[in-house]
N, C-alpha and C positions, 0 to 999 in steps of 0.2 A: 601127671607130669614125670614121676619115677619109672613107670611103665615106656613112657618114650624114649627115657635117656637109657633102659636096656636095650629098648631097639636098636639105638645109635650104636653101642657097643658091639651087639651082635653083627652090624653092618660093617663095622670097621674089621673084627675079625674074619668075617668073609672075604671081605677086601684082601687083607692082609695074606689069608691062606691061598687064594687063588693066586697072588704074586708068587708062591714057594714052588709052583708047580713046576716039574722038571719038563713036562714036556708043554712047550708053547701052543698056547690057543690061538687059532685065527679064525678071525671073525667074529661075529655075534652070539655070546651064549645062546642057548635055545630056552629062552625066558619070554614068557608073553609080557611084554611091559617092562618097566623098573621102578622101583622105590626110591623116592627123593625124599630127602630129611633135610631141614633148614632149621638152623640154629642163630638166633640173631638177636640184636638189641633195638629196642622201639624209642623214638623221640618224636616229637610233634612240633608243628609251625604254626604261628598265628596264635599262639595261647598266652593267656594271662600269667601274671607271676605265680598267682595261688596255684597253676598246674604245674608245680615243680618236680619234675620226672628225675627219679636216679638212674644212673648208668645201668649199672648190671641187673638190679632189680628191676629194670623194666625190660623184657624179654619175650621172645617168641620162640615156639617149637612147631614147625610145619611138617606134616606128614602128607605125601601125595603118590598116588599109583598115577604113572602116566604109561600111554602107550605111543611109541614112536613110529610114525608114519614116513616112511623114505619118499622123497618126491622124485618119482621117476630113478634114474642112475645118478643123481648129483649128490652133493655133499649136503644138501639141506634136509630137514626133515619135520613135518609138523608134529606137535607132541601133546596132544588132547588127555586131560585128566581129571582126578578127583580127589579131594582130600580134605584135613582137617587142617585149622591155623589157631593154634592156642597162643592167646595173647595175655602179657601182665605189665601194667603200667604202676610202678610204685611212687609213690608221693612221699618225696624227703621232707615236707612239712609237715605231715600227718594228719593232711586235709583228707576228707571222703568226701563222696555224694549222700544228698540229704533230698528226701522226696517231699518237696515243700510245693507241690502245685495247687494245694488245696489253698494255700494262702496266697502266694506270690504268681501261681499260674506255670511255674516252670521249676525243673529240679535246680538244687544249687550245690556249690561247693565249699565246705566252711570246714572248720577244725573238728577232727575226731573227737576231742576231748570233750566236746560242748556235750555229748552223750555217754562217751565210754573214758571216765576219767585214768589216767596214766598210761596213755597210747604210747606205743613203742614201734610198730608197724602200720602202713596202711596202704591197701592195693586194690585197683579197679581192675577185675578179671572179664576178658571178652572171650569167647570161644565160637568159631565161626567153621561151617562146612561150604567148601569152595571149589569151584571149577576152574582150574587154569589151563592155558592154550598158550602155547608159543612155537617158534619158528628158530629152529636151531641149525646151527653150521657146524660141522666135522671136519677139519682137516684130513683125517684118516677112519672113513666111515667103515671101512673093514676090520680096523682094530682100534674101539672105542675104548680101549684102557689107557692107548698111548696117545690119544687123539686130544691135540687142541680144541676146543668148543667155545660157542658164543652163543646165547640165545635172548630172545627178546619177545615180550608176549605180555597177556594181561591176564586177570583172573577176576571173578563175581565171586561175592561170599554172601551167605544167609547167616546173621547172628541166630544161635540155636540155644545158646547158655551166657549168661553173665552175671556178674555178683561184683560186689565189694567185700574185701577180708581185712578184717582190723585184728591187730594183736594188741590187747592192754593187760595191764597189771596194777589194778587198783589193791592197793595195800600190799602189794609185792605177790600176789598170787595170779599166775598166768592164766588168761583168759584169750580164747580165738571165737569168732563171730564172722558168718558168712550171710549176708544180707542179699537175697535174688529180689530185684527189682529192674524194671527197664531204665528208669532212671534218663530217660529221652534218647539212650544211645540209637545211631542210626540200625536199622534191621538188616537193610543190604548194604553193600559196598560193593567199589568197584575200582580197578587200579592197573597199574604196569608195573612190571618186573623185568629184571635182566640177569643173567649169570655169564661168568667167565672162569675157565678152568682148564685143566686138563686132567683126562681120563676123570675118575669117579668123585675127584675134588673139584669144587668152586666156590667162588666169591658172587653173592648175590646182593642184589637190592630191589627195595619194593616202594613204591608210593602210591600212597591212598586219595584217589582224586575226589572223593565225596567227605563232606567232614566226619568229625568222630561223632557228633551229637546231631539230632534231628533239629529244623531250625525254630527257635522258640519254645523249644523243649530240654534243651539242656541248659548248664550252669549260663548264669550272665558272663558276656564276652567270650563264649565259648561256640558261638554260631558257625564260625570259620575256623576251627582248629581242623587242621590234617595232619596224619602220622604217618610215618616212614620207618623202615627197617632196613638195616643192613646186617649181613652175618655171611656163615658160610655154608655150602651146601655138600651134601654127601649122596652120592648115586651108586644104587645096586647093579645098574645095568639090566 
């Protein structure tokens, strides 16, 4: 996560530096594709009260490489890509996921303190490799740095890593633990997103069509929980 934040800072520095050039550049920089970085917060709909998400702690960092394909001489482009989506869901009530399939036939959501005394923080982490594709409209395709743009598209993802993360302090001693298990989380996902902005700065929104957990495998009452994300995007062109 820290490495991704460093990439964000480098992207901002690059954007600022190019704006300070004395000679105005005309047209698109000679770079094969663009790097897109999303910073957002996550929420869910259809969730039970026990799945109580914190605002700032439930966050997303997406890093995508996209290859713009201009459609004829129009102001529209098709933008396929590939990248990573790193998501965090912070549970404010200190609950966590338990593998209770041997007893209940499915995973469950329960207080982390049942196993980890002195629980301070609890989080569910999901990391996806994704393929996004969108159609984008630019008012000034010859000068993207100053162009108003709107994009709408979809993306599919594969869950390559997930775990729960708990911080607890039994007797005042700080401990952290990561537990890597599937917990019934959906292995694949698909959804739609949109972006709107000027130049390299955009606001984005993403809605995940398929549930967070596979039916009958996730916690009770969470078969129809869908997640969504809103935030800002930075584009290197």
